[in-house]
N, C-alpha and C positions, 0 to 999 in steps of 0.2 A: 116768273120763270127763273129769275136769278136766285130766288130763295130755294127753288126746287133743285137746281143744279149745283148749288154752293158746296154742300157736303160731298156729293159724288165726285165733284171736280177735285176737291182736296184729297179724297181717298185715292183717286187716280194718280195724283201727284205724289202722295206718300208711297204708293206701290212702285212708281217709277224710280223713286229715290232708293227704295229698299231692294229692288230686284237684283242689282249687281252683286249683292251679298251671296247669291247662290254660287258664284264663281269662287268663293273662298271656303266653300264646304258647309255653309249653314243650311239646315234642313228647310224645306218649303214651308212647313207649318210655322217655324220660328220666324221666317221671313215675313209671313202674313201678319204675325203678331207685331213685329218690328214696324211694318208698314202702317199698321193701325195706330201705333204709338206716335209715329212721325206725323200721320194725318192729324191726330189730336193736337200735337204741339204746333203744327202750322195753323190749325183752327184757333188756338188760344192766341198766338202771335198776331194773327190777322183780324181778330175780332174788333179791337178798337178802331182800326182803319175802316172796317166794314160799316160800322154804325156812323162813323164820321162822314164817309163819302155818300152813303145811301140815305141817311136820315138827318145828317148834320147834328148828330148827338155826341156829346163828350161824356167823360166820367162813366165809361162803359161798365166797369166792374161794380159800381154802385147800382147802375141801371139793371144789370142782370142778377143782382142780389148777392154778390160775393163780398163786397165791402159793406159796412154798416149803412143801412138805408136811412136811418135817422138816429138821433141821440139815444133813444130808448131801445134800439135794436140790440139783441143779445145773440150773436152768432153761435157761440159755444153752447148756450142754453138751448137754442133751437135745435142744434145738432143732436144733443143728448136727448132732448124731447122726441126727436124723430127716431132715434135708436130705440127708445122705450116704446114708442108706438109700434115699431116693427116687431119687437119682442112680444108685445101684447097681441098683435094680429096673428103672429105665428102660434102663440100659445092658444088662441081661440080655435085654431085649426088642429093643434096637436092634442088638446085635452079630450075632445070626442074620440080621437083615434085611440088614446090610452084607455079611455072608459070602455070602448068596444073591445079592448084587449087585443088590438091589432098593432100595438107598438109598445116597446119596452125601453127603459133607460139604460144606456151603456156607459156614456161618459168617457169614451176612449178617444181622446183627441191628441193626435201627434203634433209635433212642432210644425211640420210641413203643412198639415191641414189647417192649423191655426193661422199660419202666415198667409196661406191662400185665401182664407176667409177674410182676413184683415185687408188684403189687397182688393178683394171684391167689394168690401164695405167702403173703403176710401177711394179706390180706383174707379170701379164701375159706378158707384154712387155719385162721385164728383163729376166724372166725364159725361155720363148720360144726362144728369140733371142740368149741367151747364149747357148742353146741346138742346135738350127738349124744353125744360121749364125756364131756362135762361135765355139763350139766343133765339130759339124758334118761337117761344111764346111772345117775346118782345117784338120780334119781327112781324108776326101775324097780328099783334095788337095794333101796330102802326098801319097795317094794311086794311084790317077788317073790324077792329074793335075787340074788346075783351071777350065778349060772349062767343063770337064766332072763332076767335083765336083758341079758346079753351077746347072747343069741339075738334078743330082741325089738328091742333098739336097732339091731342090724345089719340085721334084716328091714325095719324102718322106713326106715333109711338107704338101703337098696338100692331100695326101692319108690319113694321120692320122687325118685330120680335117674333113673328109667327113662324112656325115650322110647317112648310108646305108638304111634308111627308106624312102628315097625320090624316086620319079620316075627316071628312068634311065637318061632321058635327063637333068633333074635337077642336078643329081649327076655329069654328064659330064660337065655341065655348071659351077658348083661350083669348080670342079677339075681344069678347065681351068683358072678360076679367081685366085684361090689360088696358082696355079703353077706360074702364071705371078707375083703374089705378092711376092712369094719366090725369083724369079729372081730379081725383082726390089729391094727388101730389100738387097740382096747380092750386087747389083750394088751400092746401097747407101753406104754400108760399104766400098767398093773399092774406091768410090768417096771421102769418108771422111778419107782417109789415113788409112784404115783398122780399124778405131775406130767403136766399136759396138753401141755407144750411139745414133747415128742418127737412126739406125734401131730400137732401143728400143723406142725412142720417136715416130717414125712413126707407128710401130706396136701397141704399147700401146695406142697411140692416136686414131687409127682407131677402136680398140676394145672398149675402154672406151668412145669414142665420139659417136659411134653408139648406145651404151647402154644408154647414156644420151638422144639421139634423141628419142629412143623408150620408155623412162620412164619419160616423163614429159616435155622435151624440145620442142617437136613438137607433133602434133597429125596427124598421117598419115592415109589417107583414105584406106579402103579395096580395093578401085578401082584403086590404083596405079598400073600401068602395071608392070608385072613381069620382063620385060626387063630393067626396070628402078630401081625397088626396090630389084631385085634379087630373086632367089628361096629360099625356106625354109618353114618349117611348122609353128612353134611357132614364131621364130625370123628369118626374112629373112636375106640373105647375099647379100648386095648391090654389092659386088665385084664379085659375081657370075652371075649377070645379064649382058645383052649385053652391056649396057652403061658402067658399071664398068669394064668389060673385055676390052672394047675399050680404056678407059682411061689408064688402066694399060699397055696395049700393046703400046700405044703412049709413055708412060713414059719409058718403057723398051728400045724401039728403040732410044729415045732421049738420055738416059743415056749411051747406048751402044756406040753411036758415040762420046759422050763426053769423055768416058773412052778411046776409041781408039785414039782420038786426043791427050789426055794427057798421052798416053802410059801407062795406068794403067790396060789395059786388052789385054794380048798378048796370 
């Protein structure tokens, strides 16, 4: 129960701290963003004490994969490898779109769009991976073991990202894609000697890369089939389409056997 209420409690605390800003003329949308940032800062500050009190564990930043996990760990290499993986996965989705003549290259990227993309890569990638593949995965491992932890963290990850304003079959499709993404990101961490930086590069690269694709890098036709571009209203989710799900399923199976062979998944 404490695991379930930890993040919502921090979010509520961040909202309380940020709420008075409305009296100095800050817009409600910006207050929500500020509250989210405050929530994450409180989370980062409280994380060492959480593991110390709950599990009697120290050296938390090494435990969650931020610091080097061993002498051979290469955080910068893992991060760049994750970015390359994100580019490869997005390319595998874009190439069929271009071949079907439903997308053309524009290459029109403004400074503002580029900055937003970098914030998504480093901000969203770091924050969400620290929460899901860092804290939550370690928390669940201590309670249920690795195998159950993989399933539960990925289930939570997919549910909190779903848009409930979509048709049922689209929600199910996106849930499947995000669930597989959560599994794959956890596998990447295991493959990288439990370093979190490969997950950060991969997750951030996917979010920031797709943002660039939709904001000047390419022009995608409205006729792109949904099984290829994925479901969604304003912004589609390519990993929720049949093609994206198939790619993720293949990667999960591939990494599963690699981890089994290297005795990193028991």
